[in-house]
Each structure stands twice: as C-alpha cells, then as structure tokens.
C-alpha positions as CSV (number, residue, x, y, z in Angstrom):
1,M,40.8,44.1,8.9
2,E,43.7,42.3,10.3
3,L,45.1,40.9,13.6
4,W,46.0,44.3,14.8
5,F,42.7,45.9,14.3
6,I,40.7,43.2,16.3
7,L,43.2,43.2,19.1
8,V,43.1,46.9,19.4
9,S,39.4,47.0,19.3
10,T,39.2,44.3,21.9
11,L,41.7,46.2,24.1
12,C,39.7,49.4,23.9
13,L,36.6,47.7,25.2
14,C,38.3,45.7,27.9
15,F,40.2,49.1,29.1
16,L,37.2,51.1,29.2
17,I,35.4,48.4,31.2
18,R,38.3,47.9,33.6
19,A,38.6,51.6,34.1
20,I,35.0,52.2,35.0
21,F,35.1,49.2,37.3
22,F,38.2,50.4,39.3
23,T,36.8,53.9,39.4
24,L,33.5,53.1,40.9
25,I,34.7,50.1,43.3
26,P,37.6,51.0,45.2
27,S,39.8,47.9,46.6
28,H,40.5,47.5,50.2
29,S,41.9,44.0,49.7
30,S,45.3,42.8,51.5
31,T,46.0,40.5,48.5
32,P,49.5,41.4,46.9
33,P,49.0,43.4,43.6
34,L,49.7,42.0,40.2
35,P,53.4,42.5,39.0
36,P,53.8,46.1,37.6
37,G,53.3,47.1,33.9
38,P,52.3,49.8,31.7
39,P,49.1,51.9,32.4
40,P,46.2,50.9,29.9
41,I,46.5,54.1,27.9
42,S,50.3,53.7,27.5
43,L,49.9,50.0,26.6
44,L,47.2,50.8,24.2
45,A,49.3,53.4,22.3
46,S,52.3,51.0,22.2
47,L,50.3,48.2,20.8
48,F,48.9,50.5,18.1
49,R,52.6,50.8,16.9
50,I,53.2,47.2,16.8
51,R,52.5,45.5,13.4
52,N,53.0,42.0,14.4
53,F,52.8,40.4,18.0
54,F,54.4,37.3,17.0
55,S,57.8,39.0,16.1
56,Q,60.9,40.4,17.7
57,E,59.2,43.8,17.6
58,F,57.2,42.6,20.3
59,E,59.9,41.0,22.1
60,H,61.9,44.3,22.0
61,F,58.6,46.1,23.2
62,L,58.6,43.6,26.3
63,R,62.5,44.0,27.0
64,N,61.9,47.8,27.4
65,L,59.1,47.1,29.9
66,H,61.3,44.9,31.9
67,A,64.0,47.6,32.0
68,K,61.6,50.1,33.2
69,H,59.2,47.9,35.5
70,G,61.5,45.0,36.7
71,P,62.0,41.2,36.1
72,I,58.3,40.3,36.5
73,I,55.6,42.3,34.6
74,T,51.8,42.3,33.5
75,L,50.2,43.1,30.4
76,P,46.7,43.5,31.2
77,I,45.5,43.0,27.7
78,I,42.4,40.9,29.1
79,P,41.9,42.1,32.7
80,S,40.2,38.8,33.6
81,N,43.4,36.8,32.1
82,P,46.5,38.9,32.6
83,A,49.6,38.0,30.7
84,I,52.8,37.9,33.1
85,F,56.2,37.8,31.8
86,I,59.3,36.7,33.7
87,S,62.8,37.4,32.6
88,D,64.7,36.8,35.9
89,P,66.4,33.4,36.3
90,S,66.2,33.4,39.9
91,L,62.4,34.0,39.9
92,A,62.2,31.4,37.1
93,H,63.8,29.0,39.5
94,Q,61.5,29.7,42.2
95,A,58.3,29.4,39.9
96,L,59.4,26.2,38.0
97,V,61.5,24.2,40.2
98,Q,60.6,25.3,43.8
99,N,57.1,25.6,43.2
100,G,57.0,23.2,40.3
101,A,53.6,21.5,41.1
102,V,51.9,24.9,41.2
103,F,53.4,26.4,38.0
104,S,53.2,23.3,35.9
105,N,49.6,23.5,34.4
106,R,48.8,24.9,30.9
107,P,46.2,27.6,30.0
108,D,43.2,26.6,27.9
109,E,44.2,26.3,24.4
110,P,42.8,28.7,21.7
111,P,40.8,27.2,18.9
112,T,43.4,26.7,16.4
113,A,45.7,25.0,18.8
114,S,42.8,22.8,20.0
115,I,42.5,21.6,16.5
116,I,46.2,20.6,16.1
117,N,46.5,19.0,19.6
118,T,43.0,17.5,19.6
119,N,41.8,19.2,22.6
120,Q,45.2,19.1,24.5
121,H,45.8,15.6,23.9
122,S,49.7,16.1,23.5
123,I,52.4,16.2,25.9
124,S,53.2,19.8,25.5
125,S,49.7,21.1,25.6
126,A,48.1,18.5,28.2
127,F,46.9,19.9,31.5
128,Y,49.1,18.8,34.4
129,G,47.4,15.5,35.5
130,P,47.1,11.8,34.7
131,T,47.1,12.2,30.9
132,W,50.0,14.4,30.7
133,R,51.9,11.9,33.2
134,L,51.1,9.1,31.1
135,L,52.1,10.6,27.8
136,R,55.4,11.7,29.2
137,R,56.3,8.6,31.0
138,N,55.7,6.7,28.0
139,L,58.1,8.7,25.9
140,T,60.7,9.1,28.5
141,S,61.0,5.3,29.6
142,R,60.2,3.7,26.3
143,I,61.8,5.9,23.9
144,L,64.2,8.3,25.5
145,H,65.9,5.8,27.9
146,P,69.4,5.5,27.3
147,T,69.1,1.8,26.4
148,R,66.4,2.6,23.8
149,L,68.4,5.7,22.4
150,R,71.3,3.3,21.8
151,S,69.0,1.2,19.6
152,F,68.8,4.1,17.2
153,S,72.6,4.4,16.7
154,G,72.5,2.6,13.5
155,T,69.8,5.0,12.1
156,R,71.8,8.1,13.2
157,K,74.9,6.7,11.2
158,W,72.5,6.0,8.0
159,V,71.4,9.6,8.5
160,L,74.8,11.0,8.8
161,D,76.1,9.1,5.7
162,I,73.2,10.4,3.6
163,L,73.9,14.1,4.9
164,I,77.7,13.9,4.2
165,H,77.1,12.4,0.7
166,R,74.8,15.3,-0.1
167,L,77.1,18.0,1.2
168,E,79.9,16.6,-0.8
169,S,78.0,16.2,-4.0
170,E,76.6,19.9,-3.8
171,S,80.1,21.4,-2.8
172,E,81.6,19.7,-5.8
173,S,79.2,21.2,-8.1
174,K,78.7,24.6,-6.6
175,D,80.9,27.2,-4.8
176,S,78.3,28.0,-2.2
177,V,76.0,25.6,-0.4
178,K,72.9,26.5,1.5
179,I,73.0,24.0,4.3
180,I,69.6,24.4,6.3
181,D,67.8,22.2,3.9
182,H,70.2,19.7,4.1
183,L,70.1,19.7,7.9
184,H,66.4,19.8,7.8
185,H,66.1,16.7,5.8
186,A,68.7,14.7,7.9
187,M,66.9,15.5,11.2
188,F,63.5,14.7,9.8
189,S,64.6,11.5,8.4
190,L,66.1,10.4,11.7
191,L,62.9,11.5,13.7
192,V,60.5,9.7,11.1
193,F,62.2,6.5,11.6
194,M,62.2,6.9,15.3
195,C,58.3,7.8,15.3
196,F,57.4,5.0,12.7
197,G,60.0,2.5,13.0
198,E,60.5,2.3,9.1
199,R,63.1,3.6,6.7
200,L,60.6,5.4,4.3
201,D,61.8,6.0,0.8
202,E,62.5,9.4,-0.2
203,E,59.0,10.1,-1.6
204,Q,57.3,9.3,1.7
205,I,59.7,11.2,3.7
206,R,59.1,14.2,1.6
207,S,55.3,14.0,1.9
208,V,55.5,13.9,5.6
209,E,58.0,16.6,5.8
210,N,55.7,18.8,3.4
211,V,52.6,18.5,5.6
212,Q,54.6,19.1,8.8
213,R,56.5,22.0,7.4
214,N,53.3,23.6,6.0
215,L,51.6,23.3,9.3
216,L,54.5,25.2,11.0
217,V,55.0,27.9,8.5
218,K,51.4,29.0,8.3
219,F,50.4,28.4,11.9
220,I,51.1,32.0,13.1
221,K,48.7,33.4,10.4
222,F,46.0,31.5,12.0
223,N,46.2,33.3,15.4
224,V,43.8,35.8,14.2
225,L,41.1,33.2,14.6
226,N,41.7,32.9,18.3
227,F,40.5,36.6,19.0
228,M,36.7,36.6,19.5
229,P,36.7,33.4,17.6
230,R,32.9,33.3,16.9
231,V,33.4,36.6,14.9
232,T,36.9,35.9,13.4
233,R,35.8,32.6,12.1
234,I,33.2,34.3,10.1
235,L,35.2,37.4,9.1
236,F,38.4,35.1,8.1
237,Y,36.5,32.0,7.2
238,K,38.8,31.3,4.2
239,R,41.7,31.0,7.0
240,W,39.7,28.8,9.0
241,E,39.1,26.5,6.1
242,E,42.7,26.5,5.3
243,L,43.4,25.4,8.8
244,L,41.1,22.7,8.6
245,Q,42.4,21.7,5.1
246,I,46.0,21.6,6.5
247,R,45.1,19.5,9.4
248,K,43.0,17.0,7.0
249,E,46.2,16.6,4.8
250,Q,48.3,16.0,7.8
251,E,45.9,13.0,8.8
252,E,45.7,11.6,5.3
253,V,49.6,11.3,5.2
254,L,50.2,10.0,8.9
255,I,47.2,8.0,9.6
256,P,48.2,5.2,6.9
257,L,51.6,5.1,8.4
258,I,50.1,4.6,12.0
259,R,47.7,2.0,10.5
260,A,50.6,0.2,8.8
261,R,52.5,0.1,12.1
262,K,49.5,-1.1,14.1
263,K,48.9,-3.9,11.4
264,A,52.7,-5.1,11.6
265,K,52.5,-4.9,15.5
266,E,49.3,-7.0,15.5
267,E,51.1,-9.7,13.3
268,H,54.5,-9.5,15.0
269,T,56.0,-9.0,11.7
270,V,57.6,-5.7,11.8
271,Q,59.8,-5.2,8.9
272,N,63.1,-3.1,8.9
273,A,65.5,-2.2,6.2
274,D,68.2,-4.3,7.6
275,H,69.4,-6.4,10.6
276,E,70.9,-3.4,12.4
277,D,67.3,-2.2,13.2
278,E,65.6,-5.4,14.2
279,G,64.2,-5.1,17.6
280,V,63.7,-1.3,17.5
281,V,60.4,-0.3,19.2
282,S,59.1,2.9,17.4
283,Y,57.3,5.7,19.2
284,V,54.0,4.9,17.6
285,D,54.3,1.3,18.8
286,T,54.4,2.7,22.3
287,L,51.4,4.9,21.8
288,L,49.3,2.1,20.4
289,D,49.6,0.2,23.8
290,L,48.4,3.3,25.9
291,E,45.1,3.7,27.7
292,L,43.9,7.1,28.9
293,P,43.6,6.9,32.7
294,E,40.8,9.3,33.1
295,E,38.9,8.3,29.8
296,K,39.5,4.5,30.1
297,R,40.2,4.2,26.3
298,K,42.9,4.0,23.6
299,L,44.0,7.0,21.8
300,H,42.0,7.8,18.7
301,E,43.7,8.2,15.3
302,S,43.5,12.0,15.2
303,E,45.1,11.9,18.8
304,L,47.9,9.6,17.3
305,V,48.5,12.0,14.5
306,S,48.8,15.0,17.1
307,V,51.1,13.2,19.4
308,A,53.2,11.8,16.6
309,S,53.2,15.3,14.9
310,E,54.5,16.9,18.2
311,F,57.4,14.2,18.3
312,L,58.4,15.1,14.6
313,N,58.2,18.8,14.9
314,A,59.8,19.0,18.3
315,G,62.6,16.8,17.4
316,T,63.3,18.5,14.1
317,D,63.0,22.0,13.8
318,T,64.2,23.0,17.2
319,T,67.4,20.9,16.7
320,T,67.9,22.2,13.0
321,T,67.6,25.6,14.0
322,A,70.3,25.0,16.8
323,L,72.6,23.2,14.4
324,Q,72.5,26.0,11.8
325,W,73.3,28.6,14.6
326,I,76.1,26.6,15.9
327,M,77.7,25.9,12.5
328,A,77.2,29.7,11.7
329,N,79.3,30.6,14.6
330,L,82.0,28.0,13.7
331,V,82.1,29.7,10.4
332,K,82.2,33.1,11.7
333,Y,84.9,32.4,14.2
334,P,87.4,29.8,12.4
335,H,89.5,29.7,15.5
336,I,86.8,27.9,17.5
337,Q,86.0,25.5,14.6
338,Q,89.9,24.7,14.6
339,R,89.7,24.0,18.1
340,V,86.8,21.7,17.8
341,F,88.7,19.8,14.8
342,E,92.0,19.6,16.8
343,E,90.0,18.1,20.0
344,I,88.5,15.4,17.9
345,R,91.8,14.6,16.2
346,D,93.3,14.1,19.5
347,V,90.5,12.0,20.8
348,I,89.9,9.6,17.9
349,G,93.3,9.7,16.4
350,N,93.5,7.2,13.6
351,K,91.2,4.7,14.7
352,G,88.5,5.3,12.0
353,G,87.2,2.3,9.9
354,Q,87.6,1.6,6.2
355,D,84.8,4.1,5.3
356,N,85.7,7.0,2.8
357,Y,85.4,9.2,5.9
358,K,86.0,8.7,9.7
359,E,82.8,8.9,11.8
360,V,83.0,10.5,15.2
361,K,81.3,7.7,17.0
362,E,78.9,8.4,19.8
363,E,81.1,6.7,22.5
364,D,83.5,9.4,21.6
365,L,81.4,12.3,22.5
366,S,81.8,12.1,26.4
367,K,85.5,12.9,25.9
368,L,85.0,16.1,23.6
369,L,84.6,18.7,26.4
370,Y,85.4,21.8,24.1
371,L,82.6,20.5,21.7
372,K,80.0,20.4,24.6
373,A,80.9,23.9,25.5
374,V,80.3,24.9,21.8
375,I,77.0,23.3,21.9
376,L,76.0,24.9,25.4
377,E,77.3,28.4,24.1
378,G,75.2,28.0,20.9
379,L,72.0,27.2,22.9
380,R,72.7,30.0,25.4
381,R,73.5,32.7,22.8
382,H,71.0,31.5,20.0
383,P,68.1,29.6,21.8
384,P,65.7,28.2,19.0
385,G,62.7,29.5,21.1
386,H,63.0,32.7,22.9
387,F,60.1,31.9,25.1
388,L,58.7,28.7,26.7
389,L,55.3,27.6,25.9
390,P,52.9,29.5,28.3
391,H,52.5,28.1,31.9
392,A,49.3,28.5,34.1
393,V,49.3,28.1,37.9
394,S,46.9,25.7,39.7
395,K,45.9,28.3,42.3
396,D,46.6,32.1,43.0
397,V,50.5,32.2,44.3
398,V,52.7,34.8,45.3
399,L,56.0,35.2,43.5
400,G,58.5,38.1,43.9
401,D,56.0,39.9,46.3
402,Y,53.4,39.9,43.5
403,L,50.2,37.9,42.8
404,V,50.3,35.2,40.0
405,P,46.6,34.5,39.6
406,K,45.1,31.2,38.6
407,N,43.6,32.6,35.7
408,G,46.8,34.3,34.4
409,T,49.1,33.2,31.7
410,I,52.9,33.1,32.7
411,N,55.5,33.5,30.1
412,F,59.2,32.8,30.6
413,M,61.7,34.9,28.4
414,V,64.5,32.2,27.6
415,A,66.7,34.4,25.6
416,E,66.8,37.3,28.2
417,M,67.8,34.8,30.8
418,G,70.6,33.5,28.5
419,W,71.9,37.0,27.8
420,D,71.5,38.4,31.4
421,P,74.8,40.6,32.3
422,R,74.3,39.8,35.9
423,V,74.8,36.0,35.1
424,W,77.1,36.2,32.0
425,E,80.0,38.3,31.4
426,N,79.8,39.8,27.8
427,P,76.5,37.9,27.2
428,M,76.4,38.8,23.5
429,E,79.9,37.2,22.7
430,F,80.1,33.7,21.5
431,K,82.5,32.4,24.0
432,P,82.4,28.5,24.5
433,E,85.3,28.8,27.1
434,R,82.7,30.1,29.5
435,F,81.4,26.4,29.9
436,L,84.8,24.8,30.4
437,K,85.2,23.8,34.0
438,S,88.2,23.8,36.1
439,E,89.3,20.5,37.8
440,G,86.8,19.7,40.8
441,E,84.2,22.0,39.4
442,E,80.6,20.6,38.8
443,V,79.6,20.1,35.0
444,F,77.0,22.5,34.0
445,D,73.6,21.6,34.7
446,I,71.2,22.2,31.7
447,T,68.1,21.3,33.5
448,G,68.6,24.1,36.1
449,S,67.6,21.9,39.0
450,K,70.0,23.7,41.5
451,E,70.0,27.1,39.8
452,I,68.8,28.4,36.5
453,K,71.4,30.5,34.3
454,M,69.7,29.7,31.0
455,M,66.9,27.3,30.0
456,P,66.8,26.5,26.3
457,F,64.7,23.4,27.2
458,G,62.7,24.7,30.1
459,A,63.1,23.7,33.6
460,G,61.2,21.9,36.4
461,R,58.4,19.3,35.7
462,R,57.6,20.8,32.2
463,I,61.2,20.6,31.0
464,C,61.6,19.2,27.5
465,P,61.4,15.4,28.0
466,A,63.8,15.0,24.9
467,Y,66.5,17.3,26.0
468,N,69.1,14.5,26.3
469,L,68.1,13.4,22.7
470,A,68.7,16.9,21.5
471,M,72.3,17.2,23.1
472,L,73.2,13.8,21.6
473,H,72.0,14.9,18.1
474,L,73.7,18.3,18.4
475,E,77.1,16.8,19.6
476,Y,77.0,14.0,17.2
477,F,76.2,16.0,14.0
478,V,78.3,18.9,14.8
479,A,81.3,16.9,15.6
480,N,81.0,14.9,12.3
481,L,80.5,18.1,10.3
482,V,83.5,19.6,11.5
483,W,85.5,16.3,11.3
484,N,84.6,15.8,7.6
485,F,84.7,19.4,6.2
486,E,86.3,22.6,6.6
487,W,83.6,25.5,6.9
488,K,84.2,28.9,5.4
489,A,81.8,31.6,4.7
490,A,80.7,31.9,1.0
491,N,79.9,35.6,1.2
492,G,83.0,36.8,3.2
493,D,81.0,36.9,6.4
494,V,78.2,35.5,8.4
495,D,75.1,37.4,9.0
496,L,73.8,36.5,12.7
497,S,70.5,38.6,12.1
498,E,67.4,36.8,13.2
499,K,63.9,36.3,12.2
500,L,60.8,34.4,13.8
501,E,59.2,31.5,12.1
502,F,58.3,28.5,14.1
503,T,61.7,29.0,15.9
504,V,64.0,32.0,16.0
505,V,66.1,31.3,12.7
506,M,68.8,33.1,10.8
507,K,67.3,35.9,8.9
508,N,69.8,35.0,5.9
509,P,70.4,31.2,6.1
510,L,73.8,30.1,6.1
511,Q,75.8,30.0,2.9
512,V,79.1,28.0,3.1
513,H,82.0,26.8,1.1
514,L,82.9,23.2,2.0
515,T,86.3,21.6,1.7
516,P,86.5,17.9,2.6
517,R,89.3,17.2,5.0
518,L,91.8,14.5,4.0
519,N,91.8,11.7,6.6
C-alpha cells in the first residue's frame, strides 16, 4: 500500500459523497463559482495514472488542465478544501500584490511539516500575523539589511577561496569535475557562518550539512503520513519513526551550536576566526533576543532549530540549484560565457591584488549588466522551485470572476509564468539579451511590484525576504567562477533535463572540464 492507493481511496469516497450531495441539494446561490476544472470522474481516472504526485508528471498534468480550462483551475481532491492552481502572471499580480493582505496567509500545516516547523513557528510557514511579522522583520532588518550584508563580505571571500582551490585541485587530477557538490559545500559553509557566527571546522560543517540534507532528500517520502494521518501513522509506522529520528538528529547537531552562541553572547566574548569577522551579528544572535508577541515568551530551543534550519536550507539549496543551472547554460552556450568574461575584463581590468587569482569584488557587480541579465535569465528559464509554497486567503474572495474560498489552498505555478509565450518571446530559449534595457528604460523589477512577468522569489508580502542576498550570491559566485576558469562540457554537451528533489535540479549533474584562466 503506497501513497497513490491511499489518495485514490480517499478521492473515491469524497467524490461519492460530493456527487450525492450536489444531486440531492441543488444550489440557487448567486455566489461566483469555483474556478473550472476536470469533472470528478475524469480527475479520478487521471490521478490513477499518476504514480508520483510530487513530480514533473503531476506538473505536466496540471499544464494540460490549464490549456483546457484556462489560467485558474480547481482540483476538487477534497471538496471541503479545494486546491486552486494559478498560472497567469496577471492573476498572480492581482492576488499577491493588489490583494496582498487577503492572499498572504498559509494553510494549516500537515503533520509532517508541523514537526519540522514546530507548529508553524518559522517565517515560511507562520500564519499571517504578529509572529510572522516579528520573525520576518528580524531577518530583514538585522541580517539582510545592506549594512549587515557587507559585514559578511570577508566570509564570502573566504568561501570563494576555498571553492576556487577545490575546483583547481580536482581539475588538475581529473578530466571531469562534478561541480554540484563543490557549489553546495561552499554555499552551505557561508550560510552556516551567517547563521551561527562561527567558522566551523570541516567536520562540524559536514555534520550540519548531513542532517539538513537528510531531511530535504527524504522529506517527500513522508508525505504519505499526511493523508488520513491517524491511519497512515499506523500503517507506515516505520516512516513516522524515521521522521522523528531525523528531527532528533537535527536537534542533536544544531542545539549545541545554539547553546554555544547563547553562552558566548551572554559572556560578551564571541570569538571569531580572525579580525575581519569581529562585530558580526549572526542570525542566531538575533533570534535569542526575540519575544513572541502573542505568547509573551522567548523561542524554545526546538523553535530555534526550526528557524535556523529554514535559514540554512532556503539560502543553500535554492541558490546552489540556480548556480548549477546558470553555469550549465554558460557551458552549453560558450558565446554567452565569453561575453560574461569580456565584460568582467573590461570592468575590472588589471586592478586585481597580489593573490594567485583576481577576485571580482562585490563593488564591481553593479557595473556588470550582462552578468545581471544572465542571472535573471537563469532564474526565468530554470527557477529552482516550480511552485510557490501554498497560500491561503483570510476570507472568501473573487479572483478572475471565480470564487477563491477561505478554506482553499492557492498554488502559483512559477515556472509556467516565466515560460508564458504571451510575455516572453521564444520562452524556452536561454537568451540573456532579453533583460538588457535600452537607455532610459527601467531596470527589471524582480519583485513584481508593478507587474509580474516572472517570480522566482514569489511576490507581494510573502516574497522571499532574502531575494537580495540570493541575487548577490549568484552574481558574485558566477562572476568569479567565469573569471577564474574557462568552462567546457566534459561529455561533449550539456543535458538540461530536470528532476524534482527539494528543488528542481539537473537530472544529470553538470560535469565540466575546467581550464584556469591566466591573469
């Protein structure tokens, strides 16, 4: 017995009850209808054929439904809690920006997510209200403010040095380098420092990385526990125990780091690796100061683990995924890579220092307009997440002449919006030039505040609070990777096929041949 069997059994019962109800009790209400969708029997037959509801197979199924029924559809999987899917950028703007206060809530979390987020005590999962505002404002003002971000520039340089050295060493000993592990380790090392304020040794970083990765890779398999949880918790008790064990291991690794930071903070003797990092305020430092407004208490240790874990995963996996997709396209299209290199050369010239390679510094990034276009095109063509986290509305609301009910779950199809042929010419092509503006034109607004054309970071009040940090990391690392190496495909060509893990990643990870560029 697996997920598909339980889901389909539930659907059969729901559809039967729903059909009887609507047959015996005709409706005379003037309330707008729910968005269109497949009839129950057709939906049931289609879901029987889908083996994995958390895959591109299901996304393809949704794409076909949108082509048939329009940009806003309903899947009445559970009649009392319809799932609404929106693929139109204009409707997304109406919902998330123009009616942001109504569309900014979250649905109740399923049991598995509730364990990971300690009953929705994290920025991404919290209900729209005082606790969410406190957590988000703390992150944006005390960590992601431009002044604070500059305080981590020394750490970014440290991580870049390690990454370049690792790539150089492996390229000297091997003809082919699989870069995803190197990128992930670099980004994780950077986020660990930002989170805990310490340059942990290799063993400590690996232990944190392992528990976080284990949670992400295995989390999808636990979704079966969210269907009729009282039943599935018994039927799949080993999975339930495995989830609890993963959470326990996560707490065993992260809580000592939190306690160490708390002790150092109390003693005012925070130790850093070198003078560059003196005065850095870590994310955990700021969380220790918070008091939940509704509960009038500090965050519990388990809640601190959840919020710190959210920070690590959100800042690592999405950025690493985007980095690999961008570098894959630069390998596949050498003329684009060459243009990025030439722009960097023209901007920084020969002003590098005495290191064994020259760094593209953060202050140089604002002048690299083609680089920015490459980053934006990478996010449009290969968004790490093809859906936003589900939204909920605070009251019944009409959107596009259809009812979006308070008890519904609203899903926004990010990839479909970035590939909309009504918005983008030849949308499946990788063409950075589409983001180069003529003189006098406005710079592309990634936040979608005036108009949504793509939204890899979401939009409106629930937009990813760290989108500026993500853009900085993407620009900084892509620029330096291109500046230091010439990238070529190790196997003749680059396969851009996709598969779903925590993010949508390359089905066949990028294998490259690296040639150091002479300064």
